N, C-alpha and C positions, 0 to 999 in steps of 0.2 A: 504494500500500500504506500503510495507516495505521500510525502509530507505536504499538507496543505497549509497555506499561509493566508492571512488576512491583514493587510496593511503592515506586513513584516512580523505579525504575531504568529508564533509557533502554534499549529493546530494539532500536532501529533502528540498523543499522550502515551497510550499503551501499545500502539501498533509497532511493527518492526520497521526500523529505519532502513530504507532501501540502500543498496550498495552505492548507487550513484549519488546519494546525498550524504555519504560519510565525509568527514572533514579531515584536514591535515592534523597530525598529532599536536601541533602547536596550539590549536584551538582549545583542546581539552587541557593542555598544559597551563594555559593562561587562567582558565577557570580554577584549576586545582591550586595553582600558586596564589590566586586571589583569596582562596579559602584559608591559606596558610598566613599570608601577609594580612593579618586581621587582628582586631582587638582581642579575639579569642587567644591567639598565641601570645600577645603581649601580656594579657591578664594571667595566663598560666605561668609564664616566665616570672612575673612579679610575685605571684603567690608562692611559686616553688622556691625562689631564692629567699623568701622570708623564713623558710624552715630548713635550708641546707646551704652549704657554701656555693659560690658561683661555679667553680669547676665541676662540682657534683651535679648542679642543676643542668649544665650544658651536657654532661655525660648522660643524664637521665633523658634529656631531650633527644639526643642522638639515638639512644636505644628505643625510646618510644616511637619516634618517627620512622625508624627502620621497620618496626613492627607494623605501623600503619601502612607503609608502602607495600610490605609483603601481602597484607590482607587486600589492599586496593588492587594489586596486580592479579591476585587469584580471582577476586570477585569481578574485577574489571575485564579480564579476558573472557569470562563467561558472557558479560554484556556485549563485548565486541563480536564474539562468535555468533550470538543469537540475535543481536540487534534490538533487544528489548530491555526495558527498565527492570530494576531489581525485583519489584513485586510480581512481575510476570515470570522472570527467570526462576523465582522461588516456588512456582506452582509445581515443579517436579519434586522438590524436597518436602513441601508442606501441604500439597494439594491445593486445588483452586479455592476451596472454602478457607483452608488454613491461611493461605496467602492473603485472601480477601479480608479476613477479620483480624487474625493475629498480627501478621507482618505489616499490613497496611495501617492497622491501628497503632502498632508500636512505632513504626517509622514516622507516621503523621504526628503522633503525640510528641516524640522526641524532637523532630525538626521544628514543630511549633514552639516547643520549649526553648530550643536554641534561639529561635527567632525572638521570643519574648525577652530573653536575656540581652541579646544584642540591641534590640530596640530600646530597652531600658537604659543600657549604658549610653547609647548614642543620644537619646532624648535628655537624659539627666545631665550629661556633659554639656550639651547645647544650652540648656536652660541655665545651668550654674555659671558658665562662662559669659553668657549674655548679661546676666545679673552682675557678676563680679567685675567685668571689664567695661561694660557699657551702661550699667545701671538700668537695663531693661528687664523688668520683672515678668518673665514668662513662666507660668506655672509648669512645674515639672511634668505633671500628668498630660498637660496639653502638648508639651514638647514631645513626649514619648509617642502620643497618638499621631502627631504630625509626621514624625519621621517613620513611624511604623507604616502609615498609609503610603508614604512616598516609596518605601522599600517594597511594599506589596504591589504597587502599581508597576514598578519596573520589572518585577518577577513575571508579570503577565506576558511579556514579550518572549520568554522562553530561552532556549539555548543561546541564540545569537545575541539577545539582550545581555545575558550574563557575560558573554565573551567580550563585548564592547565596553561594558561597564568596568570589567577588570583591566582592560587595556589602558583605561584612564587612571583607575585607583591604584593599581599595582606599583607603577614607577613612582607615583606621587608619595605613596606611603613609605616606600623604601628611602626616598630622599629625605623626607621629614624625620624618620627614625634615625637615619645616619647623622643628620644635623643635630638632633637631640643628644645623641651619644657624644658627639664632638663637643657640644657645649658643656655637657655634664663632666666630661673628663678634663676639659679646659678649666672649669671652675673648681673642681675638687681634686684633680690629679689622679693618676693611676694608682696611687697609694690607697685611695679609698676602696678600690677593688681588692687589693692585696690584703688589707687589714680587716676586711668586712667579717663580722661575726653575726650569724642569723639570730634573731630574737626568739625563735621557737624551734621545734624539731619536727621535720617531716622525713619519713623514711623513703628509701629509694622505691619500695613497693608502692607507697602512697603517691609518690610523684608520677610513676609510670601509669598507675591506675587513673589518676586525674587526667593525664594527657590522652590516654586511650579513650576515656569517657568523653573528652572534648571533641574527639574525631571519630567516635564510634559509628555514627551514621554515614559519615563520609567514606569510611572504609567498607562497611557492610553493604551500602547502597551505591557503590562506585559505578555500577552498571547504568545508573540514571544518566551519567554523562559519557561513559566509555562506549555506550551503544552507538555513538557517533564516530567511533574510531574505525579505521579500515581493517586493521589486523592486530594480532597479539603483540608484535614488536612495538607498535605504536602505543599500546597500553603501557608497556614497560617503560618506554622513554618518557611518556607524559607523566606517569606516576612518580618516577625517580626524579626527573628534573622539576616537576611541578611541586613536589612535596618536600624533599629533603633540604635543598639549599634554603628555600624560603621559610619553611617551618622552623628549622634550627636557628636561622639568623634572627627571626622575629622573637622566638622564645629567649634567645640570648640578649636581644635588645631590651625586652621587657625586664629581664633580670638586672642588666647593667643600669638601666634607667631607675629602677627601684632602689638600687644600692646608692647611686650618687644623689638621688633625691631624698633618701631616707624614708620612703613610704612605698606601699604597694598600691596606693590609690592613683589610678591613671590620670585623673584630673589634676591632683596635687602635684604629680610628677612634672607635667608640662608647665604648670604655673610656676613651680619652683625654679625651673630652668629659664624662665623669662620668655617663653614662647607659647603663651596661652592660645593665641589665634591659630598658629601653625598646629598646635596640639589638637585643637578643635577640628581642624581640617583632617588631620591624621586619623582621629578617632571616627569621624564620619565616614571617610573613605576606606577605613579598615573594617567597618561594620556593615556598610551599605552593600558591597558586592556579596559578602558571605551571607548576609541575611536575605538577599534576593535569591541566592541558591537554596537557602532553607525553605523559603516559601514555594519555590519551584518544585522541589522534591516533595514537600507536603501536599502540593496540588496533585502530583502524579499518584501519590498514595491514596488520596481521597477519591480520585477517579476510580481506582481499583476497588476501594472499599464499598462504594455505593454503586458500582457498575454503571458509571456515567459514560456517555459518548465522548470521543476524543475532543470535540470542540468545547465541551464543558470544562476542560482543563482550566480555561481562563477564569471561569467563575469559581471553580474549586480553589485555585491558587489565591485569588483575592480573598475568598472566605477564610482560608487558613491564615493569611496575613493579618486579617482583621482580628481573628481570635487571638493570635499571638500578640498583637498590639494591645488588646484589652488586658491580657495576662501581664504583659510587660509594664503596664501602667501602675501595677501594684509594687513596682520597684523591687524586683526579686533578685537583683544582682548580688545581694549579700549572701545568697544561698548558692552561689555559683559552684563552689568546689563540691558541695554535697550533691547538687543536682547532676553535674556531669559525671560524677563517680557512679551514681546509680544508673545513669544512661548507659554507661559502659557495661555494667553488670547485666542489664536486660537485653542489650542489642548484640553484644559480641557473640553469644552462643548461636545467634542466627547465622552468622558467618561460618561458624564451625559446622553447622548442619549443611549449609549450601555447598561448602567446599568438599565435604565428605560425599555428598550426593553427586556433584558434577565431576570432581577430579578423581575420586576413588571408585565409586560404584559405576559412574558413567565413563570412566577412563579418560576424561577430558575431551571427549569427542562430541561435537554438536549433534551428530546424527543419533547419539544414544540418549539425548535429552528429549523428554516429552512431558507435557503437562498432565497432571493427575486430577481426576475429578474428586470432589468432596474433600474430606479431611484425610491427610496422610499421617497416621498416628506415629509412625517412626520419627518423622520430623518434629511433631508436636511434643512428644515425650522426651526426645533428645534435647530440644531447646529448654523445656521446663527443668530437666535434670541439670543442665549447665547453669541455669539461673540459680537453682537451689544450692548447688555447690559453691558458686561465687558468693552467695550470701552467708553460708554457714562456715565455710573454710576460709579463714583469714590468712593462713600461711601462703607465702608466695604472692602472686599478683592476681587478685580475684577475677578481672576480666579475661586474663589468659587461662585461668583455671576453667572458666566457663566454656571457652572455645575448645579446649582440649577434651573436656568431658563430653560436650555435645557431639563433637567430631567422632569420638570413640564409640559412644553409645549408638549413634546412627549406623556406623559401620557394623557393629555387633548385631544390632537388630536386623539390618538388611541381610546379613550373612545367614542368620538363623532362620528368618522367615521369608527368604527370597522366593521359594516356590509358592508359598501361600499367598504372598503379595501379588505375584504374577497372575494367579487365578482371580483374585479380587479385582485387579486392574482390568482384566479382560472382560469381566462382567460389567464393570462401570462403563467401559468404552462401548 
């Protein structure tokens, strides 16, 4: 089915992206990099360094983003092979009903939650700096709603809108962060980094868990964007180049800025450096593109959940953005670390199940993939087991525990019940 457009707005939601409409790997790279060069990475870096030394924060960032890239490549290749978004690709592992209600609901809820956090940060920053620098008293809730609606509207344009927005925001954000680091080191010297002692304690496991939670949906639902890739090598290139340099650099930037400014409050950081306006621009352009991506993915999930037609993606996307905006107006950013950690716990086992289904049971061959009707209990039980283990077992890294457990249980289930499942699927079809 060919991708239809109306005034440049993407009309394709759950259908397969035709080969002739696949894009160069750089298009997806820009979108992925835009998701990394974001307030999300800055905030994770600033929170991480408040509980561990700078060198350890960067090491945790490298490990965490390598894991994110690995998951993105495995999930993304499946998207490129099949040309469909994650909630459609998951119908093999979870069944059509399982994908419709469990996965679509989970992905929509988490991406709306991410949207709410980013809208809250952007709106709060905008209101506070307007008041502090220009004496303009804009209510915080009004500011959050304003920016939430702007972000929702840009998400309506779809893949190409995301690409062009990131082409503007990505270099701008990099320049402003680099300038902020230069000012911070000029004012406080490199000695501030060398003598820094964190005020609290965060373990390596907690740091990796927070990072994985912050990018759980990006990794598990990578097919939402990689379905526009031409082949598997393009997925590898776009994931590695789009995630590793940008993610690690922005996390390190957030950590360094927090150290030299003496706070993990992003607003206070830029004010203390004497660049409040540039800081405002940075925070807006680091939350705008990533939040547009959040609303876009939530719209795809909602189309699947309610079995809407592809053109209804526009309305679903806008509705998800509005819901996220209303949630964000309650200024939930103070719960950021807790929220993203739990997002990682419930989302990561999804990836474990899908990887086991496509790469182990299906041998990584597109011709072995097929959607299943109804609920596929192997996937549902494996996912639930992964979530339970992540919640109960605190040793190690909970999101990774969930991936491993869901992966192994799915393979074990399918190996034991392979013949019975085959008979059931024949009857369903």
